[in-house]
C-alpha positions in Angstrom: -60.3 -35.4 32.8 -57.5 -37.3 31.1 -59.4 -40.5 31.5 -62.5 -39.0 29.9 -60.6 -37.6 27.0 -58.9 -41.0 26.4 -62.3 -42.7 26.5 -63.7 -40.3 24.1 -60.8 -40.8 21.7 -61.1 -44.5 21.8 -64.9 -44.3 21.3 -64.4 -42.0 18.3 -61.7 -44.2 16.8 -63.9 -47.3 17.2 -66.8 -45.3 15.6 -64.6 -44.4 12.6 -63.4 -48.0 12.2 -66.9 -49.4 12.4 -68.1 -46.9 9.9 -65.5 -47.6 7.3 -64.6 -51.2 8.0 -66.6 -52.2 5.0 -67.8 -50.3 1.9 -70.8 -48.3 2.7 -72.9 -46.5 0.0 -73.6 -42.9 0.8 -77.1 -42.0 1.5 -76.8 -38.8 -0.6 -74.6 -36.0 -2.0 -73.3 -33.1 0.1 -73.4 -29.5 -0.9 -70.1 -27.8 -0.3 -69.4 -24.1 -0.6 -66.9 -23.9 -2.2 -66.1 -27.2 -3.7 -62.5 -26.4 -4.6 -59.7 -24.4 -3.0 -56.4 -24.5 -1.2 -55.3 -25.7 2.2 -56.8 -23.6 4.9 -59.9 -22.8 2.9 -63.1 -22.6 5.1 -65.8 -24.7 3.5 -69.4 -24.4 4.5 -72.1 -27.1 4.4 -75.3 -25.0 4.2 -78.6 -26.1 5.7 -77.2 -29.2 7.4 -80.6 -30.1 8.9 -81.6 -31.5 5.6 -79.3 -34.3 6.3 -80.7 -34.8 9.8 -80.2 -33.5 13.3 -78.1 -34.6 16.2 -74.3 -35.3 16.5 -72.4 -35.1 13.2 -68.8 -36.0 12.0 -67.0 -34.7 9.0 -64.3 -36.9 7.5 -61.6 -36.0 4.9 -60.1 -38.3 2.3 -59.5 -42.0 1.9 -58.7 -43.4 4.4 -60.9 -41.0 6.2 -59.6 -38.4 8.6 -61.9 -36.8 11.1 -61.6 -33.1 10.7 -64.7 -31.7 12.4 -67.6 -32.7 14.6 -70.5 -31.1 16.3 -74.3 -31.0 16.6 -77.0 -30.0 14.2 -80.2 -28.6 15.8 -83.5 -27.3 14.5 -82.0 -23.9 13.7 -80.2 -25.5 10.8 -77.2 -23.2 10.9 -74.5 -24.1 8.3 -71.6 -26.0 9.6 -67.9 -25.4 8.5 -64.6 -27.1 8.3 -61.1 -26.1 7.2 -59.3 -27.9 4.3 -56.4 -29.8 5.9 -52.9 -30.2 4.4 -53.4 -32.3 1.4 -52.0 -33.1 -2.0 -53.2 -31.6 -5.3 -56.4 -33.1 -6.7 -59.8 -34.4 -5.5 -60.4 -35.5 -1.9 -63.7 -37.0 -0.6 -65.6 -35.1 2.1 -68.0 -37.3 4.1 -70.7 -36.1 6.6 -72.0 -38.8 9.0 -75.1 -38.0 11.0 -76.9 -40.7 12.9 -76.6 -43.8 10.7 -76.5 -41.9 7.4 -73.5 -40.7 5.4 -73.3 -38.0 2.6 -70.2 -37.2 0.6 -68.8 -34.8 -2.0 -65.4 -34.4 -3.7 -63.4 -31.3 -2.9 -60.6 -30.3 -5.4 -57.4 -29.1 -3.6 -55.4 -26.5 -5.6 -51.7 -25.7 -5.1 -50.9 -22.6 -2.9 -47.8 -20.5 -2.3 -47.3 -18.4 0.8 -44.3 -16.3 2.0 -43.3 -14.9 5.3 -42.8 -11.3 4.0 -44.1 -9.5 0.9 -41.7 -6.5 0.9 -38.0 -6.1 1.3 -34.7 -5.2 -0.2 -32.4 -6.9 -2.7 -30.5 -9.7 -0.9 -33.1 -10.2 1.9 -34.3 -13.7 2.7 -37.9 -14.8 1.9 -39.3 -18.1 3.1 -41.7 -19.5 0.5 -44.0 -22.4 1.4 -45.9 -24.5 -1.0 -49.0 -26.7 -0.3 -51.3 -28.7 -2.5 -48.6 -30.0 -4.7 -48.2 -33.7 -5.6 -47.4 -36.3 -3.1 -43.6 -36.5 -2.8 -43.4 -34.3 -5.9 -39.7 -33.7 -6.9 -38.0 -31.1 -9.0 -40.0 -28.2 -7.6 -38.5 -24.8 -8.5 -39.2 -21.3 -7.1 -39.4 -18.7 -9.8 -38.7 -14.9 -9.4 -39.9 -13.0 -12.4 -39.9 -16.3 -14.3 -36.3 -17.2 -13.4 -35.5 -20.1 -11.1 -33.9 -18.8 -7.8 -34.2 -22.1 -5.9 -34.5 -25.7 -7.4 -34.3 -29.3 -6.5 -37.1 -29.0 -3.9 -39.1 -32.2 -3.0 -42.6 -32.1 -1.5 -43.7 -34.2 1.4 -46.2 -37.1 1.1 -48.9 -34.5 1.8 -47.7 -32.2 -1.1 -46.1 -29.5 1.1 -42.6 -28.0 0.8 -40.6 -25.0 2.1 -37.6 -23.1 0.7 -35.8 -19.9 1.6 -34.7 -17.6 -1.3 -32.5 -14.5 -1.5 -34.2 -11.6 -3.4 -32.1 -11.2 -6.5 -31.0 -7.9 -8.0 -34.1 -6.3 -9.2 -35.6 -2.8 -9.7 -37.9 -1.0 -7.4 -41.5 -2.1 -7.4 -43.5 -5.3 -7.8 -42.0 -8.7 -8.8 -43.7 -12.1 -9.3 -42.8 -15.2 -7.2 -44.1 -18.5 -8.5 -43.3 -22.2 -8.4 -43.5 -25.2 -10.6 -42.6 -28.9 -10.7 -44.8 -31.6 -12.1 -47.4 -29.1 -11.0 -47.5 -26.4 -13.8 -46.9 -22.8 -12.7 -50.2 -21.9 -14.4 -52.0 -23.7 -11.7 -50.2 -21.9 -8.9 -51.4 -18.5 -7.9 -48.6 -15.9 -8.2 -47.3 -14.0 -5.2 -46.3 -10.4 -5.5 -43.1 -9.2 -3.8 -42.3 -5.5 -3.6 -38.6 -4.5 -3.8 -37.7 -1.4 -1.9 -34.6 0.7 -2.5 -31.6 0.3 -0.2 -28.0 1.6 0.1 -25.0 0.3 1.8 -21.6 1.8 2.6 -18.2 0.2 3.1 -16.4 0.9 5.3 -18.8 2.1 7.9 -16.2 4.0 9.9 -12.9 5.8 9.3 -11.2 9.1 9.1 -11.9 12.1 7.0 -10.5 11.4 3.6 -11.4 7.7 3.8 -12.7 6.4 0.4 -16.1 4.9 1.0 -18.0 2.8 -1.5 -21.8 3.3 -1.6 -23.9 0.7 -3.4 -27.5 1.1 -4.2 -30.1 -1.6 -5.1 -33.8 -1.6 -5.7 -33.8 1.7 -7.6 -35.8 2.2 -10.7 -34.5 0.4 -13.8 -31.9 2.5 -15.5 -32.7 5.4 -13.2 -30.7 8.5 -13.8 -29.6 11.6 -11.8 -28.9 9.5 -8.7 -27.1 11.5 -6.0 -25.4 10.5 -2.8 -25.8 12.9 0.1 -23.7 13.3 3.2 -25.3 15.0 6.1 -28.0 16.2 3.7 -25.6 17.7 1.2 -24.9 16.1 -2.2 -21.4 14.6 -2.3 -21.6 12.6 -5.5 -24.1 13.2 -8.4 -24.8 12.0 -11.9 -25.0 8.3 -11.1 -27.0 6.0 -13.4 -28.5 2.7 -12.3 -28.4 -0.5 -14.4 -31.4 -2.2 -15.8 -31.9 -4.0 -12.5 -31.8 -0.8 -10.5 -28.3 -1.3 -9.0 -25.5 1.1 -8.9 -22.2 1.8 -7.1 -20.0 4.8 -6.6 -17.2 6.0 -4.3 -16.4 9.3 -2.5 -14.0 10.6 0.0 -15.4 11.4 3.4 -15.4 15.2 3.6 -14.1 17.3 6.4 -16.4 16.6 9.4 -16.4 16.3 13.1 -16.0 13.1 15.1 -19.1 11.0 15.4 -21.9 9.6 13.3 -22.9 11.1 10.0 -25.8 10.3 7.7 -25.4 9.0 4.1 -28.5 8.9 1.9 -29.4 8.8 -1.8 -32.2 9.7 -4.2 -32.8 9.7 -7.9 -35.0 11.0 -10.7 -37.7 8.5 -9.7 -36.7 7.3 -6.2 -37.4 9.9 -3.5 -34.9 10.2 -0.6 -37.7 9.4 1.8 -37.9 5.8 0.5 -34.2 5.2 1.0 -33.1 4.4 4.5 -30.0 6.3 5.4 -26.8 4.5 6.4 -24.4 5.8 9.0 -20.7 6.5 8.8 -18.8 7.1 12.0 -15.9 9.6 11.7 -13.0 8.9 13.9 -10.3 11.5 14.7 -7.2 11.0 12.6 -3.9 12.6 11.7 -1.9 13.0 8.5 1.8 13.8 8.4 3.4 15.4 5.4 6.8 16.9 4.6 6.7 20.7 4.3 8.6 20.1 1.0 8.9 16.9 -1.0 6.7 13.9 -0.1 6.4 11.6 2.9 7.6 8.7 0.8 11.1 10.3 0.9 13.6 10.0 3.7 12.9 11.9 6.9 15.9 13.3 8.9 16.4 15.0 12.2 15.6 18.7 11.8 13.1 18.2 8.9 9.9 20.2 9.0 6.7 18.2 9.1 3.1 19.3 8.6 0.7 17.5 11.0 -3.0 17.8 10.2 -5.8 16.6 12.3 -9.3 15.7 11.1 -12.4 14.4 12.8 -11.8 16.2 16.1 -14.5 18.0 18.0 -16.0 21.1 16.5 -13.8 24.0 17.7 -12.0 21.6 20.1 -9.2 23.4 22.0 -6.1 22.3 23.9 -4.8 20.1 21.1 -1.2 19.1 21.5 1.2 16.9 19.5 3.7 14.4 20.9 6.8 12.7 19.3 7.5 9.4 21.0 5.5 10.7 23.9 7.4 14.0 24.2 5.4 17.2 23.8 6.5 19.0 20.6 3.5 21.4 19.9 0.7 22.9 22.0 -2.1 25.4 21.9 -3.8 24.1 18.8 -7.5 24.7 18.2 -9.7 22.8 15.7 -12.1 24.7 13.4 -15.9 24.2 13.2 -15.4 21.0 11.2 -12.9 19.5 13.6 -9.8 20.1 11.5 -6.5 21.7 12.4 -2.9 21.7 11.3 0.5 22.5 12.8 4.2 22.3 12.0 6.9 20.4 13.9 10.6 19.8 13.6 11.8 16.3 13.9 13.8 16.2 17.2 17.1 14.4 17.7 16.4 10.7 17.8 17.9 7.3 16.8 17.2 5.9 13.4 14.0 3.9 12.8 10.2 4.2 13.5 8.9 7.0 15.7 5.3 7.7 16.8 3.5 11.0 16.3 0.3 11.3 18.3 -2.2 14.0 19.3 -4.7 14.7 22.0 -7.3 17.4 22.7 -9.8 18.5 25.4 -12.2 15.7 24.4 -10.1 13.6 22.0 -7.9 11.1 23.6 -4.7 9.6 22.3 -6.3 6.2 22.3 -9.0 7.5 19.9 -6.4 8.3 17.2 -4.4 5.8 15.2 -0.7 6.6 15.7 1.2 8.1 12.8 4.5 6.4 12.3 7.4 8.1 10.6 10.8 6.5 9.8 13.7 8.7 10.6 16.9 7.9 8.5 20.6 8.7 9.3 22.0 11.9 7.9 25.3 13.8 8.1 26.4 17.3 7.5 30.1 18.2 6.7 31.9 21.4 7.2 33.4 22.6 4.9 32.0 20.9 1.8 35.0 22.0 -0.4 38.6 22.2 0.4 42.2 21.0 -0.2 44.2 18.0 0.6 45.1 18.1 4.3 42.1 20.3 5.3 40.1 19.2 8.4 36.5 18.2 7.7 34.0 18.2 10.6 31.1 15.8 10.4 27.9 16.1 12.4 25.7 13.0 12.2 22.1 12.5 13.4 19.6 9.5 13.6 22.3 6.9 13.6 21.9 4.0 16.0 22.2 4.9 19.7 25.6 4.5 21.5 27.5 2.9 18.6 31.1 3.4 17.4 31.3 4.9 13.9 33.7 4.6 11.0 34.5 7.3 8.5 35.5 6.4 5.0 36.7 8.5 2.1 36.0 7.0 -1.3 35.6 3.7 0.4 38.9 3.8 2.4 38.7 4.2 6.1 40.2 7.5 7.3 38.9 7.7 10.9 37.2 5.6 13.6 36.7 5.6 17.4 34.1 8.3 17.7 30.7 7.1 19.0 27.0 8.2 18.8 25.1 9.4 21.9 21.8 8.0 23.2 19.9 9.8 20.4 22.2 8.6 17.6 24.1 11.9 17.2 27.8 12.5 17.0 30.5 15.0 15.9 33.8 13.7 14.4 36.6 15.0 12.1 39.3 13.9 9.8 41.9 15.4 7.4 41.5 15.1 3.6 43.9 12.5 2.3 45.9 12.8 -0.9 43.9 12.1 -4.1 42.5 13.6 -7.2 40.8 16.9 -7.3 37.0 16.9 -7.8 34.1 15.2 -6.0 34.7 12.5 -3.4 32.3 10.6 -1.2 32.5 10.6 2.6 30.6 7.8 4.2 29.8 7.1 7.9 28.7 3.7 9.2 28.0 2.3 12.6 28.1 -1.2 13.9 24.3 -1.5 13.6 24.5 -0.9 9.8 23.4 2.7 9.8 24.8 4.5 6.8 24.9 8.1 5.5 27.0 9.8 2.9 28.0 13.3 1.8 29.9 14.8 -1.1 33.2 16.7 -0.6 34.9 18.5 -3.4 38.7 18.9 -3.5 40.0 22.0 -5.2 41.0 21.5 -8.9 43.2 24.6 -9.4 46.7 23.7 -10.6 49.7 25.2 -8.9 51.8 27.9 -10.5 54.6 27.0 -13.0 58.1 26.9 -11.3 61.0 29.0 -12.6 64.2 27.2 -13.7 67.2 28.7 -11.9 70.2 26.5 -12.5 71.8 25.5 -14.8 71.0 28.5 -16.8 70.0 28.2 -20.4 73.0 27.5 -22.6 75.3 26.6 -19.7 78.2 24.3 -20.4 79.3 22.0 -17.6 82.4 19.8 -17.4 85.4 19.5 -19.7 85.0 15.9 -20.7 81.4 14.8 -19.6 80.1 12.4 -17.0 78.8 15.3 -15.0 76.5 14.9 -11.9 74.5 18.0 -12.7 72.8 19.9 -9.9 69.4 21.2 -10.9 67.6 24.1 -9.1 64.3 25.8 -9.6 61.9 28.2 -7.7 59.4 27.0 -5.1 55.6 27.4 -5.7 52.7 27.3 -3.2 49.3 25.4 -3.3 46.7 24.7 -0.6 47.1 20.9 -1.2 50.9 20.9 -1.0 53.3 20.6 -3.9 55.8 18.1 -5.3 57.8 18.5 -8.4 58.6 16.4 -11.5 62.0 16.8 -13.3 62.6 15.6 -16.9 65.9 15.5 -19.0 66.0 14.9 -22.7 68.4 15.1 -25.6 65.5 16.3 -27.8 64.0 19.7 -27.4 60.4 18.5 -27.7 61.0 15.8 -25.0 59.6 13.1 -27.2 62.2 10.9 -25.6 63.1 11.3 -22.0 66.4 9.9 -20.6 65.6 10.9 -17.0 62.4 11.5 -15.1 62.1 12.1 -11.3 58.7 12.3 -9.7 57.4 13.5 -6.3 60.4 15.6 -5.6 59.7 17.4 -2.4 62.6 19.9 -2.7 63.3 22.5 -5.3 66.6 21.1 -6.2 68.0 17.7 -7.4 71.6 16.6 -8.1 72.1 13.6 -10.3 73.6 10.5 -8.8 76.7 8.7 -10.1 74.5 6.4 -12.1 72.5 9.3 -13.5 75.6 11.5 -14.5 75.3 13.0 -18.0 77.9 12.2 -20.6 79.2 14.7 -23.1 76.5 16.2 -25.3 73.5 18.5 -25.6 70.6 18.2 -23.2 67.3 19.9 -22.3 65.7 20.0 -18.9 62.3 21.1 -17.5 60.1 21.0 -14.3 56.4 21.0 -13.4 54.6 21.3 -10.1 52.0 18.7 -8.9 49.8 19.4 -5.9 48.4 16.8 -3.4 45.1 16.7 -5.3 46.8 15.6 -8.5 46.4 19.0 -10.2 49.5 19.7 -12.4 51.0 23.0 -13.6 52.2 23.3 -17.2 55.8 22.3 -17.9 58.4 25.0 -17.9 60.1 25.6 -21.2 62.9 23.2 -21.9 66.2 24.7 -21.0 69.4 23.9 -23.0 72.4 22.4 -21.3 75.9 21.5 -22.7 78.0 18.8 -21.1 81.8 18.9 -22.0 83.2 22.4 -22.8 86.1 21.3 -25.2 85.5 20.8 -28.9 86.7 17.6 -30.4 89.4 19.2 -32.6 90.8 20.8 -29.5 90.8 17.4 -27.8 92.5 15.8 -30.8 95.0 18.6 -31.0 95.7 18.5 -27.4 96.3 14.7 -27.7 98.7 15.3 -30.6 100.6 17.9 -28.7 100.7 15.7 -25.7 102.1 12.9 -27.8 104.8 15.2 -29.3 105.8 16.5 -25.9 106.0 13.0 -24.6 108.1 12.0 -27.6 110.5 14.9 -27.2 110.9 14.3 -23.6 111.5 10.7 -24.2 114.1 11.5 -26.9 115.9 14.0 -24.6 116.1 11.5 -21.8 117.3 8.8 -24.1 120.1 11.0 -25.5 121.3 12.0 -22.1 121.5 8.4 -21.1 123.6 7.6 -24.1 126.1 10.4 -23.4 126.5 9.3 -19.9 127.3 5.8 -21.1 130.2 7.0 -23.1 
């Protein structure tokens, strides 16, 4: 069979070559129906028996290309051929029968075809052109008159192919055309029908996820567009642009786990024309502070609201875990798969901790973990007091098994205590001396955990002491240089008391000749270097407690040093001198008498 086919092919080729090896005048003109068309057109030669009977051959173009052959009998039935791939313009059709030939020109017109005639914005359409010029360059595909693909070059037979993306355009019919050296007026238009479509992003998530729905292929400037979720409007009042496109967002409403339908419709576009998209709801959890907000610090003992969404309808047996430890049980979801419960943050070290949940059908792996960061905290007892009081500190959520340091206004006051495996500890210290008012107690551990609390030291001043001795107006010493002993009454204060003594020669104490601070006793005797000379003096005392609170000064009390007046001292001196002189005279006279 192969040999016969080969022989026939050789014979046919030789026949063609012998026919057209030299110019041969046609014996007549063919009748073609039609005489112009596009590639693929079926052309009929009617009543072929007028050209003769027997075997015939039909050739296309120059050089000739055999495109059909057969046999004409007495029935004179019309014979046909199909226009092959050819360039735009006239091509000769030749019929050879016996030793005669007949010809006629056939005009090839440009043709566009596409693989689909309907679709959505953004879909791919393959456009093929035939019947363009040989190697024609600069061919463009037009969509509603605008180029969407350019720089196309035809083959030597005038064919080309390009794939376009349907641009943003409104619902309904749109024209696809092409042009190059071949004018678009010669190219029959194609009609592409745009259908409406919506998309959603993301396509899966939890209840409350903000989803973006975009619509294309709606009517130009269409109004009253609505998005529906499981058949119920979820967003309304949307308006499309002139190209029928629009976009909106909405939060996924409370719904059970699984797939839910999202659709759309407008004033012109019915919902039935818009293919629904699917959104898959996954179970999820939300953790909130019962007061404040989750962005604030979370401490051991805080109350948290844990809410679940996207669980099964009426799902029972839901339980909550904190770092894998069960902290809440017996929870049941509602008909839309939602539930909520409260938990208290259990003792734990500082840092991230995982809250999870499971149910009868919902597995822990189905739910994204909720992570909370627990921060160190401390509680002091009491929060107010006096210098020397004991303060007890209870700390939580510090680093596990770490030595802690306690500071008071930045100065270390205690160390050595350590946290347990959950970062908790109890320690104490005594309030050091300092000013009354607010002070900061800080606890740190070796892993840089820090917490602080305020402690208020009492600010009530101690009572005013009473001056006892010397009494007001007292006179001490005959001549001066007296080491005066001062004495006053004791007072009491929660922060302990010390005393300040001042001595002045001026009643308003604008100038002080002696000041003694931090006297622990209620008496003070002047030293040799502090002894008071003859004169008038005033003395006073005030009490100062360990928190720096000061009583008022006592009233200044008068004191006289040196009891003799000056005239008495002078008179005494004169008398003494006279006595000495008399005695001396007497002694001298007796000595003279004895000499005689």
